[in-house]
C-alpha positions, -999 to 999 in steps of 0.1 A, spaced: -417 -171 257 -405 -164 292 -385 -134 302 -355 -155 309 -354 -169 274 -359 -135 259 -331 -120 280 -307 -149 269 -316 -143 233 -310 -106 236 -276 -113 252 -266 -138 225 -277 -115 196 -258 -86 212 -227 -107 215 -231 -119 179 -234 -83 167 -203 -72 187 -184 -101 172 -194 -92 136 -184 -56 143 -149 -67 155 -145 -90 125 -154 -61 101 -130 -37 119 -102 -63 116 -108 -67 79 -110 -29 73 -78 -24 92 -61 -52 73 -73 -37 40 -60 -2 48 -27 -17 58 -25 -36 26 -34 -6 5 -7 15 23 19 -12 17 9 -14 -20 11 25 -23 45 25 -7 57 -2 -31 44 17 -61 60 49 -50 94 32 -45 90 15 -79 82 49 -96 111 66 -79 135 39 -90 123 41 -125 127 79 -126 162 76 -109 172 51 -135 160 73 -164 179 103 -150 210 82 -145 208 69 -181 203 105 -195 232 118 -174 254 90 -187 244 96 -223 251 134 -219 285 127 -203 294 101 -230 283 126 -258 304 154 -243 334 130 -240 330 118 -275 329 155 -288 360 163 -268 378 133 -282 367 141 -318 378 178 -315 414 168 -307 
């Protein structure tokens, strides 16, 4: 094998390795972004659930107080 062929093979293998590294970096970045979006969605969903529960409890308390006030008259 001549030095020229060996040098070309080394260059091609290096370029292939660099390409693989860039593809993996892209997929890792995309995966992290997806996980962050999913986390944000889950947090918003949980906060909405808690807010709805608090609103329902507050409404029930207010309705119960109003009912007691009406019954006491």
